[in-house]
C-alpha positions as CSV (number, residue, x, y, z in Angstrom):
1,X,-7.3,60.6,-84.5
2,X,-5.4,63.8,-84.0
3,X,-2.9,63.0,-81.0
4,X,-3.8,61.9,-77.3
5,X,-5.2,65.3,-76.4
6,X,-8.0,64.8,-79.1
7,X,-8.8,61.5,-78.1
8,X,-11.1,61.8,-75.4
9,X,-14.1,64.5,-75.4
10,X,-13.4,67.6,-73.3
11,X,-12.9,67.0,-69.8
12,X,-13.2,63.1,-69.7
13,X,-15.1,60.2,-71.1
14,X,-14.6,57.1,-73.1
15,X,-12.5,56.1,-76.0
16,X,-13.8,52.8,-77.8
17,X,-10.4,50.3,-77.6
18,X,-11.2,48.9,-80.9
19,X,-11.0,52.1,-82.7
20,X,-7.7,52.9,-81.6
21,X,-4.6,52.4,-84.2
22,X,-2.1,50.0,-82.9
23,X,0.6,52.7,-83.1
24,X,-1.3,55.2,-81.1
25,X,-1.9,52.5,-78.3
26,X,0.8,53.4,-76.0
27,X,0.5,56.8,-75.7
28,X,-3.6,56.6,-75.1
29,X,-2.6,53.8,-72.3
30,X,-0.2,56.1,-70.7
31,X,-2.7,59.1,-70.6
32,X,-5.8,56.9,-69.8
33,X,-6.9,56.6,-66.1
34,X,-8.7,53.4,-66.5
35,X,-9.8,50.6,-69.0
36,X,-13.2,49.4,-68.9
37,X,-14.7,45.7,-69.7
38,X,-18.4,45.0,-69.8
39,X,-19.1,41.4,-68.9
40,X,-22.6,40.0,-69.8
41,X,-24.7,36.8,-70.9
42,X,-26.7,35.9,-73.9
43,X,-29.4,34.0,-71.8
44,X,-33.6,33.8,-71.5
45,X,-35.1,36.2,-69.1
46,X,-38.6,35.9,-70.5
47,X,-40.7,36.2,-73.4
48,X,-40.7,40.3,-72.3
49,X,-37.0,40.7,-72.3
50,X,-34.0,40.5,-75.0
51,X,-31.6,37.7,-74.9
52,X,-29.0,40.3,-74.6
53,X,-30.8,41.9,-71.6
54,X,-27.2,41.3,-69.6
55,X,-25.2,42.9,-72.4
56,X,-27.4,45.9,-72.7
57,X,-27.0,46.7,-68.9
58,X,-23.2,46.0,-69.2
59,X,-22.7,47.8,-71.9
60,X,-25.1,50.6,-71.0
61,X,-23.5,51.3,-67.6
62,X,-19.9,50.8,-68.8
63,X,-20.6,53.7,-71.4
64,X,-21.5,56.0,-68.4
65,X,-18.6,55.2,-65.9
66,X,-16.7,58.3,-66.7
67,X,-19.0,61.2,-68.1
68,X,-22.0,59.2,-68.4
69,X,-24.3,59.0,-71.2
70,X,-27.6,60.6,-69.6
71,X,-26.5,64.3,-69.3
72,X,-24.9,63.7,-65.9
73,X,-22.1,66.1,-65.1
74,X,-18.9,64.8,-63.5
75,X,-17.1,66.9,-60.7
76,X,-16.1,70.0,-61.6
77,X,-19.1,70.7,-64.4
78,X,-22.2,72.2,-64.3
79,X,-25.4,71.3,-66.4
80,X,-25.7,74.9,-67.8
81,X,-22.0,74.6,-69.1
82,X,-20.5,77.5,-67.0
83,X,-17.7,75.2,-65.8
84,X,-15.4,72.7,-67.6
85,X,-16.5,69.1,-66.8
86,X,-13.5,67.4,-65.6
87,X,-13.7,63.5,-65.3
88,X,-11.5,60.6,-65.7
89,X,-10.1,59.4,-69.0
90,X,-11.0,55.4,-70.1
91,X,-10.8,53.1,-72.4
92,X,-14.0,51.0,-73.3
93,X,-13.2,47.6,-74.4
94,X,-15.6,45.1,-76.4
95,X,-17.9,43.4,-73.9
96,X,-17.5,39.7,-73.3
97,X,-20.7,38.3,-74.4
98,X,-20.9,34.5,-73.3
99,X,-20.7,33.6,-70.0
100,X,-21.5,30.5,-67.6
101,X,-25.2,30.5,-66.8
102,X,-27.2,28.6,-64.0
103,X,-29.3,25.4,-64.4
104,X,-32.3,27.3,-63.9
105,X,-31.9,29.2,-67.4
106,X,-29.8,26.6,-69.4
107,X,-32.8,24.4,-70.6
108,X,-34.4,27.6,-72.1
109,X,-34.3,28.9,-75.7
110,X,-31.6,31.5,-76.7
111,X,-29.3,30.8,-73.5
112,X,-25.8,30.2,-74.6
113,X,-23.8,28.9,-71.6
114,X,-20.1,28.1,-71.5
115,X,-18.7,25.8,-68.6
116,X,-17.4,27.6,-65.5
117,X,-14.1,26.5,-65.9
118,X,-13.9,27.5,-69.3
119,X,-15.3,31.0,-68.4
120,X,-12.7,31.5,-65.7
121,X,-9.7,30.7,-68.0
122,X,-11.2,32.9,-70.7
123,X,-11.9,35.9,-68.6
124,X,-8.1,35.6,-67.2
125,X,-6.8,35.6,-70.3
126,X,-8.9,39.0,-71.5
127,X,-7.9,40.6,-68.4
128,X,-4.5,39.9,-68.6
129,X,-4.5,41.0,-72.1
130,X,-5.8,44.2,-71.2
131,X,-3.4,44.9,-68.4
132,X,-0.5,43.7,-70.5
133,X,-1.8,46.4,-73.3
134,X,-0.7,49.1,-70.8
135,X,-3.7,49.6,-68.5
136,X,-3.0,48.6,-64.9
137,X,-6.3,49.8,-63.9
138,X,-9.2,47.9,-65.5
139,X,-13.0,48.2,-64.2
140,X,-15.3,45.4,-65.0
141,X,-18.7,46.4,-65.4
142,X,-20.7,43.3,-64.9
143,X,-24.5,42.7,-66.1
144,X,-25.0,38.8,-65.2
145,X,-24.9,37.5,-61.6
146,X,-23.0,34.3,-62.4
147,X,-20.2,36.5,-63.6
148,X,-19.5,37.5,-60.1
149,X,-17.8,34.3,-59.1
150,X,-16.0,33.6,-62.5
151,X,-14.5,37.1,-62.9
152,X,-13.5,37.4,-59.4
153,X,-11.7,34.0,-59.6
154,X,-10.1,35.5,-62.9
155,X,-9.1,38.7,-61.3
156,X,-7.5,36.9,-58.4
157,X,-5.4,35.3,-60.7
158,X,-4.3,37.9,-62.7
159,X,-3.3,40.0,-59.9
160,X,-0.7,37.6,-58.5
161,X,1.0,37.8,-61.9
162,X,0.7,41.6,-63.2
163,X,0.7,44.9,-61.2
164,X,-3.0,46.0,-61.6
165,X,-6.0,47.1,-59.6
166,X,-9.1,45.4,-61.0
167,X,-12.4,46.8,-59.6
168,X,-15.6,44.9,-60.2
169,X,-18.8,46.3,-60.2
170,X,-22.3,44.6,-60.6
171,X,-24.9,47.3,-61.6
172,X,-27.5,45.3,-59.9
173,X,-25.9,46.1,-56.6
174,X,-25.9,49.9,-57.0
175,X,-29.1,50.5,-56.1
176,X,-30.4,49.1,-52.8
177,X,-33.3,46.5,-52.0
178,X,-34.8,49.4,-49.8
179,X,-34.5,51.8,-52.9
180,X,-36.2,49.3,-55.0
181,X,-39.1,48.8,-52.4
182,X,-39.3,52.5,-52.4
183,X,-39.9,52.4,-56.1
184,X,-41.9,49.6,-56.5
185,X,-43.7,48.9,-53.4
186,X,-43.5,46.0,-51.1
187,X,-43.9,43.2,-54.0
188,X,-40.6,41.9,-54.7
189,X,-39.0,43.1,-57.9
190,X,-35.3,42.0,-57.8
191,X,-35.4,38.8,-59.4
192,X,-34.1,37.1,-62.5
193,X,-36.3,39.0,-65.5
194,X,-38.3,40.9,-62.6
195,X,-39.5,44.5,-62.5
196,X,-36.0,45.7,-61.5
197,X,-34.1,44.3,-64.3
198,X,-36.7,44.9,-66.8
199,X,-36.7,48.7,-65.7
200,X,-33.0,48.6,-66.4
201,X,-33.5,47.7,-70.1
202,X,-36.2,50.1,-70.2
203,X,-33.7,52.8,-69.3
204,X,-31.3,52.1,-72.0
205,X,-33.4,50.4,-74.8
206,X,-37.2,50.6,-74.5
207,X,-38.0,49.4,-77.6
208,X,-36.2,45.9,-76.8
209,X,-38.9,45.1,-74.2
210,X,-42.2,43.7,-74.6
211,X,-44.1,44.6,-71.4
212,X,-47.5,43.0,-72.8
213,X,-45.7,39.8,-73.6
214,X,-46.2,38.2,-70.0
215,X,-48.5,38.2,-67.0
216,X,-47.0,38.4,-63.5
217,X,-45.3,35.7,-62.0
218,X,-44.7,36.0,-58.6
219,X,-41.4,34.6,-57.5
220,X,-40.8,32.2,-54.4
221,X,-40.6,34.0,-51.4
222,X,-37.0,34.6,-50.1
223,X,-36.1,32.7,-46.5
224,X,-37.3,34.7,-43.5
225,X,-34.3,35.6,-42.2
226,X,-32.0,38.9,-42.3
227,X,-28.5,37.2,-42.9
228,X,-27.0,37.2,-45.9
229,X,-27.0,33.8,-47.8
230,X,-26.6,32.3,-51.3
231,X,-29.3,29.7,-52.1
232,X,-28.9,27.6,-55.4
233,X,-31.8,25.5,-56.3
234,X,-32.5,23.2,-59.5
235,X,-35.9,25.1,-60.4
236,X,-37.4,27.0,-58.0
237,X,-41.5,27.3,-58.0
238,X,-43.0,29.3,-60.0
239,X,-40.5,29.3,-62.5
240,X,-40.5,30.0,-66.2
241,X,-36.8,30.8,-66.8
242,X,-37.7,34.3,-64.8
243,X,-40.2,35.3,-62.3
244,X,-41.7,38.9,-61.2
245,X,-44.1,41.1,-61.3
246,X,-43.5,43.0,-64.4
247,X,-46.8,45.0,-64.2
248,X,-44.5,47.1,-62.0
249,X,-41.9,48.4,-64.6
250,X,-42.1,51.2,-66.7
251,X,-40.0,53.6,-68.3
252,X,-40.0,56.2,-65.8
253,X,-38.8,53.6,-63.4
254,X,-36.0,52.8,-66.1
255,X,-34.8,56.2,-66.1
256,X,-34.6,56.3,-62.2
257,X,-32.8,53.1,-62.2
258,X,-30.1,54.4,-64.8
259,X,-29.9,57.6,-62.9
260,X,-29.0,56.0,-59.6
261,X,-26.7,53.4,-60.5
262,X,-25.1,55.3,-63.2
263,X,-24.4,58.1,-60.6
264,X,-23.0,55.8,-58.1
265,X,-21.0,54.1,-60.7
266,X,-19.1,57.3,-61.4
267,X,-18.7,58.1,-57.8
268,X,-17.1,54.6,-57.5
269,X,-14.6,55.2,-60.3
270,X,-14.0,58.5,-59.0
271,X,-12.8,57.5,-55.8
272,X,-10.9,54.4,-57.2
273,X,-8.8,56.6,-59.7
274,X,-8.0,58.9,-56.9
275,X,-6.6,56.3,-54.6
276,X,-3.0,55.2,-55.1
277,X,-2.1,52.2,-57.1
278,X,-0.8,48.7,-55.9
279,X,2.5,47.5,-55.6
280,X,3.7,44.7,-57.9
281,X,3.0,41.1,-57.0
282,X,5.8,39.0,-55.5
283,X,6.4,35.5,-55.4
284,X,8.0,35.5,-52.3
285,X,6.1,33.7,-49.1
286,X,6.9,36.7,-47.1
287,X,8.5,40.0,-47.9
288,X,12.2,40.3,-47.1
289,X,12.8,41.5,-43.4
290,X,9.6,40.5,-42.1
291,X,10.0,39.8,-38.5
292,X,9.6,36.0,-37.5
293,X,7.2,34.8,-34.9
294,X,8.5,34.4,-31.5
295,X,10.2,31.1,-30.8
296,X,10.3,30.3,-34.6
297,X,13.3,27.7,-35.3
298,X,16.2,29.3,-37.0
299,X,18.8,27.5,-39.3
300,X,22.4,27.1,-38.6
301,X,23.6,26.4,-42.0
302,X,23.4,30.0,-43.3
303,X,20.2,29.8,-45.3
304,X,17.4,32.3,-44.6
305,X,15.6,32.1,-41.4
306,X,12.2,30.4,-41.6
307,X,9.4,32.3,-43.2
308,X,11.9,34.7,-44.8
309,X,12.1,35.3,-48.5
310,X,15.1,34.0,-50.6
311,X,14.7,36.9,-53.2
312,X,16.2,40.4,-52.4
313,X,15.3,42.1,-55.7
314,X,11.6,41.9,-55.2
315,X,9.7,45.1,-53.6
316,X,7.3,44.2,-50.7
317,X,3.8,43.9,-51.5
318,X,1.7,46.7,-50.0
319,X,-1.8,47.6,-49.3
320,X,-4.6,45.9,-47.0
321,X,-6.1,42.5,-47.4
322,X,-8.8,43.0,-50.2
323,X,-12.5,43.3,-48.9
324,X,-14.8,40.2,-49.4
325,X,-17.2,41.1,-52.5
326,X,-20.7,41.9,-51.4
């Protein structure tokens, strides 16, 4: 690797962390805009999809988080090359392959599930290790729905210990239900192992999919309400560790899904990298100088007022309350 300037493709892109010599890590970390961590699972998705479906999708979209791997041109560039592409510089860490898996897939062959409490602790250590290596901005690209809770819990833990901006994006949510309806028609397409997820794999690795291995297995209907909810059941019916209308999936739909989701991921990353960084965490219950509620009792022994910090050497925490995850 001939210096930091030669580490990235012209205008931005990703450098694999596993290939960085230890003596060059500090310089590359200082020059990088962010690090990327794909998180997936090894899980049964039916006879038609590989056990590494979630890894294929997490690693595929993570690789596209900067310039992209499908010919996409970042801000400042043109497809004919008449302008120099400019995009963020990222460092891609090896994927986390194993995850907590739901009861609906654990009995099926090939699912390798770890306990949720183990998953949270493991992810917290991985995330903190990447931040401690010099990457305060970390993008986590998720390919497995159950990771949304365990990764979120780990992120919240690390954010109280390290100065960090941790961004979690689930590829599945980058294309809206209305758009999948437009793409596949009125039949449901977004279930586990269904047409949408199958198309996603087709967009990256069509040879890994066996469309002729199954017949359609219509999924259980959703509740007839428009309000958001999370429903976890021991075994929905019909269910074979997957369900869906596989006949709706094809490579063209896969290319469309990859293009839409990849472009939107890059939009999110660009906005995030351009945003100001957070303040360091503090262990003070309230920053020094915070005004007290009217009528709060005040001590008379010279100790700090109720609710005030005893620390004066910790900067006040800044920024707004984090938004709830979708």
